[in-house]
Backbone bond lengths (Angstrom), bond angles and torsions (degrees), N, CA, C in turn:
res aa  C-N    CA-C-N  psi(-1)  N-CA   C-N-CA  omega(-1)  CA-C   N-CA-C  phi
1 X - - - 1.462 - - 1.530 108.59 -
2 X 1.333 116.91 127.49 1.461 119.33 -178.21 1.524 109.82 -84.76
3 X 1.314 114.55 150.41 1.464 118.96 -179.27 1.518 109.93 -91.67
4 X 1.332 115.72 158.24 1.458 121.96 176.30 1.523 108.27 -59.85
5 X 1.339 118.03 125.85 1.467 118.93 -175.14 1.526 113.63 -75.07
6 X 1.316 114.78 139.15 1.457 122.65 167.41 1.515 105.55 -95.45
7 X 1.339 116.37 114.98 1.463 121.53 -171.97 1.524 109.93 -120.60
8 X 1.320 116.03 117.64 1.459 121.49 175.14 1.518 109.00 -73.08
9 X 1.322 117.11 128.76 1.462 123.25 172.32 1.521 106.84 -111.56
10 X 1.337 116.94 118.64 1.461 118.79 -174.82 1.521 110.74 -150.88
11 X 1.336 115.81 127.87 1.461 120.87 170.36 1.520 107.93 -83.54
12 X 1.341 115.82 138.61 1.458 120.03 -172.05 1.530 110.35 -147.00
13 X 1.327 116.34 142.08 1.462 120.91 174.73 1.525 109.09 -74.90
14 X 1.315 116.27 163.40 1.462 120.59 179.06 1.523 111.34 -60.61
15 X 1.345 117.97 -29.69 1.468 119.46 178.38 1.536 112.55 -90.20
16 X 1.338 117.48 15.59 1.460 121.05 167.18 1.517 117.40 90.73
17 X 1.338 118.37 12.25 1.463 120.54 -178.16 1.530 111.55 -96.58
18 X 1.335 116.32 140.40 1.463 121.92 177.73 1.519 111.54 -106.80
19 X 1.323 116.90 -6.97 1.459 123.21 168.37 1.518 107.36 -143.03
20 X 1.321 115.22 163.68 1.446 119.47 168.32 1.524 108.97 -81.20
21 X 1.330 117.53 179.08 1.465 119.63 178.83 1.530 112.19 -66.64
22 X 1.327 115.75 152.96 1.463 123.71 174.48 1.528 112.68 65.33
23 X 1.343 116.07 47.51 1.464 118.75 175.12 1.525 108.97 -75.54
24 X 1.324 115.70 130.80 1.469 121.87 -174.94 1.516 107.95 -167.16
25 X 1.340 117.89 169.31 1.464 119.37 176.00 1.533 110.28 -55.98
26 X 1.310 115.32 134.47 1.459 120.84 -176.52 1.515 112.49 90.93
27 X 1.308 117.22 -19.78 1.464 123.83 176.12 1.531 106.30 -143.87
28 X 1.335 114.29 59.49 1.458 122.45 -167.48 1.524 114.52 -57.90
29 X 1.299 118.12 -32.65 1.464 120.76 179.89 1.522 112.68 -104.45
30 X 1.305 116.53 14.31 1.464 120.27 179.53 1.521 111.71 74.13
31 X 1.323 115.23 177.83 1.470 120.31 177.53 1.523 109.32 -66.68
32 X 1.311 115.83 127.44 1.468 124.60 179.23 1.527 113.62 67.25
33 X 1.322 118.53 6.78 1.455 121.05 -177.88 1.515 114.56 -68.93
34 X 1.339 117.18 -25.01 1.463 118.75 179.32 1.517 111.60 -62.70
35 X 1.338 117.03 -19.80 1.475 120.86 177.78 1.533 110.97 -56.87
36 X 1.323 117.06 -28.35 1.461 121.04 -178.35 1.526 112.65 -69.16
37 X 1.324 116.74 -12.46 1.458 119.81 -175.90 1.527 113.11 -117.95
38 X 1.333 117.36 14.14 1.468 120.02 176.48 1.527 111.14 -58.46
39 X 1.332 117.47 -30.69 1.468 120.43 -178.25 1.536 111.93 -62.80
40 X 1.337 116.60 -21.04 1.469 119.18 179.51 1.527 112.70 -70.43
41 X 1.342 116.74 -12.48 1.465 118.81 174.18 1.528 110.35 -60.17
42 X 1.347 116.18 -23.19 1.461 123.24 -179.44 1.521 112.68 -96.14
43 X 1.323 118.06 8.21 1.467 120.64 -169.23 1.525 114.39 -63.79
44 X 1.314 117.76 -22.69 1.459 119.52 -179.94 1.530 111.82 -97.68
45 X 1.320 116.39 6.27 1.465 120.06 -179.30 1.528 109.95 -78.58
46 X 1.325 115.26 168.89 1.463 120.58 175.70 1.518 110.37 -90.50
47 X 1.323 118.41 4.04 1.452 122.23 -178.83 1.519 112.30 -83.87
48 X 1.318 114.80 -166.41 1.460 122.42 -176.63 1.527 111.38 -59.86
49 X 1.327 118.49 -45.66 1.463 120.52 -178.47 1.522 111.35 -61.69
50 X 1.323 117.37 -38.95 1.453 121.09 176.42 1.521 111.79 -65.51
51 X 1.331 116.60 -38.85 1.464 121.26 177.74 1.527 111.16 -61.74
52 X 1.337 116.33 -48.05 1.466 120.97 -177.82 1.530 110.65 -65.29
53 X 1.325 116.73 -40.99 1.464 120.45 178.03 1.524 110.74 -62.89
54 X 1.336 116.89 -42.36 1.465 120.66 179.34 1.521 111.15 -63.82
55 X 1.317 117.55 -37.63 1.465 121.04 177.41 1.529 110.92 -61.97
56 X 1.321 116.52 -43.32 1.469 119.82 178.52 1.522 110.28 -62.82
57 X 1.332 116.80 -38.82 1.457 121.07 179.98 1.514 114.00 -73.54
58 X 1.331 117.14 -11.81 1.464 121.26 179.85 1.528 112.00 -93.43
59 X 1.317 117.72 2.70 1.463 120.22 179.64 1.525 109.82 -70.61
60 X 1.342 116.14 156.77 1.450 120.79 -171.98 1.507 116.11 -97.89
61 X 1.341 117.45 -8.72 1.467 122.21 178.65 1.516 107.70 -163.24
62 X 1.333 115.31 165.19 1.464 121.90 179.97 1.522 108.86 -126.48
63 X 1.340 115.92 138.86 1.462 122.07 165.75 1.514 106.36 -117.54
64 X 1.319 116.03 130.10 1.457 121.46 -179.35 1.518 109.69 -132.53
65 X 1.308 115.59 149.57 1.455 119.70 167.94 1.521 108.98 -74.81
66 X 1.317 116.37 157.10 1.468 120.46 -177.32 1.525 111.41 -63.40
67 X 1.332 117.68 -41.68 1.465 120.79 -179.21 1.528 110.83 -60.35
68 X 1.321 116.46 -46.11 1.462 120.95 178.85 1.523 110.54 -62.49
69 X 1.321 116.51 -43.64 1.468 122.43 179.71 1.524 110.54 -57.99
70 X 1.323 116.68 -45.21 1.470 120.24 -178.61 1.523 111.52 -71.51
71 X 1.342 117.56 -42.68 1.467 120.00 179.73 1.531 111.53 -64.46
72 X 1.338 116.23 -28.11 1.468 120.96 177.77 1.528 111.52 -85.93
73 X 1.337 116.03 12.82 1.469 122.06 -179.68 1.528 111.03 55.83
74 X 1.351 113.39 37.69 1.470 123.09 176.68 1.523 112.51 57.82
75 X 1.323 116.78 18.48 1.467 123.19 -177.89 1.528 111.25 49.08
76 X 1.315 115.97 23.35 1.470 120.81 -177.37 1.532 111.74 51.49
77 X 1.332 115.41 29.26 1.456 121.10 176.12 1.517 115.55 82.70
78 X 1.350 117.87 1.97 1.466 120.06 -178.01 1.518 110.01 -143.21
79 X 1.327 116.67 100.75 1.462 119.95 179.01 1.515 111.21 -71.30
80 X 1.311 117.54 -54.08 1.467 122.33 172.70 1.528 109.64 -160.11
81 X 1.292 115.23 127.16 1.472 123.30 175.31 1.521 114.35 53.65
82 X 1.324 117.90 27.89 1.457 121.07 175.24 1.515 116.04 72.83
83 X 1.345 117.91 15.29 1.464 118.57 179.97 1.528 109.92 -66.42
84 X 1.326 118.11 151.93 1.466 120.70 179.99 1.532 111.91 -61.79
85 X 1.324 115.83 139.51 1.467 122.75 178.44 1.524 107.50 -112.50
86 X 1.324 116.49 121.61 1.459 123.44 -179.67 1.527 107.59 -109.91
87 X 1.318 116.88 120.00 1.464 121.53 -173.03 1.525 109.93 -111.52
88 X 1.334 115.81 117.54 1.465 120.58 175.99 1.524 109.36 -80.41
89 X 1.327 116.19 130.17 1.455 121.25 -178.21 1.519 109.47 -146.04
90 X 1.323 117.21 158.13 1.466 121.32 177.99 1.517 112.00 -81.12
91 X 1.343 116.28 -24.28 1.465 120.23 -175.24 1.521 109.33 -147.10
92 X 1.321 116.40 139.83 1.461 121.28 176.24 1.520 108.57 -113.21
93 X 1.313 115.49 123.09 1.457 122.02 174.33 1.530 106.64 -91.15
94 X 1.354 117.76 115.02 1.465 119.53 -177.57 1.534 113.56 -56.75
95 X 1.321 117.43 -23.27 1.468 120.44 -179.67 1.529 112.19 -81.97
96 X 1.334 117.03 -11.38 1.467 121.48 -177.94 1.523 109.14 -91.42
97 X 1.312 116.21 102.04 1.464 121.96 178.91 1.527 109.12 -92.22
98 X 1.331 118.55 110.16 1.468 118.68 178.52 1.528 110.43 -69.12
99 X 1.331 117.12 150.54 1.460 120.29 -175.91 1.531 112.92 -77.29
100 X 1.320 115.19 160.06 1.458 121.59 173.21 1.507 113.18 55.94
101 X 1.320 114.99 -133.17 1.463 121.37 -176.90 1.525 112.87 -89.17
102 X 1.324 118.23 7.04 1.468 121.12 -176.45 1.526 111.73 -73.22
103 X 1.344 115.04 141.97 1.468 122.08 175.04 1.516 108.78 -138.35
104 X 1.330 116.41 146.07 1.461 121.87 178.04 1.528 110.56 -92.86
105 X 1.330 115.68 145.41 1.460 123.26 177.03 1.526 109.35 -137.35
106 X 1.311 116.58 138.50 1.467 120.71 171.20 1.526 110.64 -103.61
107 X 1.318 117.92 -17.56 1.463 122.96 -179.29 1.532 109.27 -98.22
108 X 1.328 115.93 115.65 1.469 121.40 -175.61 1.526 111.13 -61.03
109 X 1.321 117.24 -44.28 1.465 120.35 -177.10 1.522 111.79 -67.35
110 X 1.321 117.52 -41.14 1.467 120.48 177.56 1.526 110.19 -63.51
111 X 1.320 116.56 -40.67 1.460 121.25 178.41 1.532 110.08 -60.79
112 X 1.333 117.10 -48.22 1.466 121.57 -179.25 1.526 110.80 -63.24
113 X 1.328 117.13 -44.26 1.464 120.94 -178.97 1.527 111.36 -62.26
114 X 1.328 116.87 -44.78 1.473 119.89 -179.01 1.529 111.43 -68.86
115 X 1.331 116.97 -36.31 1.466 119.59 178.32 1.528 110.36 -66.09
116 X 1.338 117.11 -42.63 1.472 119.98 177.57 1.528 111.01 -61.36
117 X 1.322 116.61 -44.16 1.466 120.39 -179.84 1.530 110.40 -62.33
118 X 1.334 116.68 -40.65 1.466 120.71 -179.32 1.524 111.71 -68.60
119 X 1.340 117.24 -34.46 1.466 121.46 -176.30 1.517 112.75 -76.34
120 X 1.326 117.59 -22.21 1.457 120.08 -178.18 1.513 111.48 64.45
121 X 1.330 116.61 -123.01 1.472 119.61 -178.04 1.532 112.23 -93.72
122 X 1.336 117.25 9.20 1.465 120.67 177.11 1.525 109.42 -101.31
123 X 1.311 117.13 156.52 1.470 121.74 179.29 1.529 110.28 -68.57
124 X 1.328 115.05 159.78 1.461 122.55 173.65 1.522 107.47 -101.70
125 X 1.325 117.07 127.22 1.460 122.69 178.62 1.529 108.72 -85.10
126 X 1.331 116.72 125.89 1.464 121.97 178.80 1.523 108.43 -108.50
127 X 1.348 116.28 132.83 1.464 123.45 178.13 1.526 109.22 -122.03
128 X 1.311 116.10 140.15 1.461 121.18 169.79 1.517 113.72 102.46
129 X 1.325 114.95 135.50 1.468 120.70 -179.66 1.528 111.10 -64.35
130 X 1.324 117.98 -42.03 1.466 121.02 -179.61 1.511 111.90 -63.51
131 X 1.330 117.05 -43.58 1.463 120.98 177.84 1.517 110.61 -63.33
132 X 1.336 116.77 -42.96 1.465 120.45 179.61 1.526 111.05 -60.71
133 X 1.319 116.62 -43.87 1.470 120.30 -179.53 1.520 111.41 -64.82
134 X 1.342 117.09 -42.26 1.467 120.72 179.66 1.523 111.42 -65.31
135 X 1.325 117.19 -43.03 1.464 121.29 179.44 1.525 111.47 -67.30
136 X 1.322 116.82 -38.75 1.462 120.51 177.43 1.523 110.61 -63.60
137 X 1.322 116.83 -44.93 1.469 121.23 179.93 1.523 111.66 -62.02
138 X 1.341 117.01 -32.43 1.468 121.62 -178.98 1.531 112.49 -86.04
139 X 1.332 117.48 -0.62 1.463 120.47 -178.36 1.519 113.16 74.28
140 X 1.329 117.05 21.95 1.463 121.34 -176.04 1.531 113.69 -102.33
141 X 1.325 118.26 -24.33 1.467 120.54 -178.86 1.525 108.89 -76.56
142 X 1.327 117.42 130.87 1.458 122.07 -175.07 1.520 113.82 -105.48
143 X 1.332 117.30 -36.79 1.457 120.43 -174.02 1.525 111.21 -143.61
144 X 1.325 114.72 153.89 1.463 122.56 173.29 1.523 107.63 -117.17
145 X 1.306 117.75 123.24 1.466 123.05 171.26 1.519 104.93 -109.45
146 X 1.320 116.42 102.20 1.457 121.89 -175.79 1.520 109.64 -106.03
147 X 1.313 115.84 128.58 1.456 122.28 177.25 1.533 105.63 -100.92
148 X 1.312 115.96 97.74 1.470 122.10 -172.89 1.525 110.27 -85.25
149 X 1.342 114.53 118.92 1.458 122.00 -174.90 1.533 109.37 -102.10
150 X 1.337 118.24 132.61 1.459 120.75 -176.77 1.530 112.35 -76.23
151 X 1.329 114.73 71.37 1.462 121.14 178.13 1.521 108.13 -150.84
152 X 1.317 116.53 150.05 1.467 122.91 171.24 1.521 106.83 -109.22
153 X 1.322 117.19 112.33 1.470 120.07 -179.96 1.522 111.98 -81.45
154 X 1.308 118.07 -25.16 1.462 121.54 175.34 1.512 116.10 80.84
155 X 1.322 117.70 -22.07 1.465 121.94 179.79 1.521 107.92 -166.68
156 X 1.315 115.64 166.95 1.457 121.20 179.49 1.515 110.60 135.73
157 X 1.323 116.31 -149.24 1.469 122.50 179.70 1.525 107.92 -104.39
158 X 1.320 115.59 124.18 1.468 120.31 179.22 1.522 110.64 -85.00
159 X 1.324 115.11 151.85 1.448 119.67 177.90 1.527 110.99 -65.62
160 X 1.317 116.96 -49.55 1.460 119.97 -179.75 1.522 110.08 -124.71
161 X 1.329 114.76 94.89 1.457 120.08 168.84 1.523 106.38 -71.99
162 X 1.326 119.64 168.08 1.461 119.50 176.83 1.535 110.11 -52.29
163 X 1.324 115.82 123.70 1.459 121.11 -173.61 1.519 113.25 -108.35
164 X 1.332 117.47 -11.87 1.455 119.85 -175.79 1.512 112.69 77.55
165 X 1.343 117.50 6.30 1.458 120.63 -178.92 1.515 112.78 -83.95
166 X 1.320 116.21 -12.33 1.458 118.83 -177.83 1.518 111.36 74.97
167 X 1.309 114.73 -151.62 1.459 123.13 -175.43 1.531 110.52 -72.29
168 X 1.320 117.46 128.77 1.463 122.89 175.32 1.522 106.85 -126.84
169 X 1.301 116.20 121.02 1.464 121.67 -178.23 1.528 109.73 -89.63
170 X 1.344 116.12 138.71 1.458 122.61 179.00 1.518 109.34 -119.77
171 X 1.320 116.28 139.09 1.466 121.91 176.46 1.523 108.31 -105.66
172 X 1.348 118.24 118.99 1.467 119.36 177.78 1.526 110.58 -62.28
173 X 1.346 116.21 133.38 1.458 121.53 179.12 1.523 110.37 -108.45
174 X 1.339 116.89 -43.47 1.460 119.29 177.32 1.525 110.03 -160.30
175 X 1.343 112.91 161.87 1.467 121.83 176.00 1.521 106.63 -141.48
176 X 1.336 116.04 123.12 1.456 121.65 179.58 1.524 108.64 -124.40
177 X 1.321 116.29 134.94 1.462 121.03 178.68 1.524 109.44 -98.62
178 X 1.329 116.03 113.82 1.454 121.21 175.74 1.517 109.64 -106.29
179 X 1.324 115.78 179.17 1.458 119.26 176.91 1.517 108.68 -69.96
180 X 1.338 116.87 116.58 1.459 123.64 175.72 1.535 113.95 67.70
181 X 1.359 117.36 23.76 1.464 120.83 -179.70 1.530 109.76 -163.22
182 X 1.314 115.76 147.47 1.460 121.90 169.85 1.522 107.34 -114.84
183 X 1.325 116.65 121.87 1.460 122.23 -179.59 1.529 108.16 -93.88
184 X 1.314 116.07 119.18 1.459 122.27 -177.61 1.517 109.69 -118.58
185 X 1.332 116.72 131.35 1.467 119.93 175.13 1.525 108.58 -119.67
186 X 1.338 114.56 131.75 1.457 121.73 178.46 1.520 109.45 -125.97
187 X 1.312 116.30 144.68 1.467 122.29 171.28 1.523 106.99 -99.44
188 X 1.318 116.28 135.50 1.455 120.58 177.74 1.521 108.88 -78.99
189 X 1.311 116.87 125.94 1.457 122.00 -179.10 1.523 107.92 -90.76
190 X 1.311 116.51 124.08 1.458 122.01 -179.63 1.521 110.61 -72.06
191 X 1.333 118.07 154.88 1.461 121.69 -176.74 1.525 114.63 -51.68
192 X 1.336 118.03 -33.19 1.472 119.42 179.30 1.517 112.14 -74.87
193 X 1.352 116.72 2.18 1.444 121.13 175.08 1.517 114.09 93.53
194 X 1.323 117.53 0.11 1.463 120.45 -179.37 1.525 109.92 -102.04
195 X 1.356 116.86 133.27 1.452 118.20 176.22 1.533 110.39 -63.01
196 X 1.312 116.21 158.57 1.469 121.18 179.20 1.514 110.43 -64.10
């Protein structure tokens, strides 16, 4: 029986950056980082970009890193259609009540298990480089959906900084050409040689 997939959705420059330099509140994607999301101008189209956007919106739960959650202004408690939002963080302040359906987790495995249970038979959308790295290290991340943008940002935040995980094999699942973006999906191959 296959498990509900945890799928990272991430726009990325050809040189591996998911933000431009100096990402912070007020400049959430860093300098020139908004370029990574120009493809969303097509999100309501019937073309490839619209298809990929609709797939992301059909997921049953969200896992986000705390930094991404805060930079996104906590999505005002609703990422899409009221699905549960699971936020990975190093520390939980009991006085900090997250909005809407959002909940904080310090345990990666508990976060992944609860997100899968909440999503049912739909995929779980994963946001944030830190969350992706933590889930990958715990053996919980199943797929990467990378939206490859034809630009070199030259600096910023990389999706995968050195993680100490060593070699990780990826199995190509699909490649779709959209306007100004290539959508790539990979399945993470587990060490025993079986895909997630």
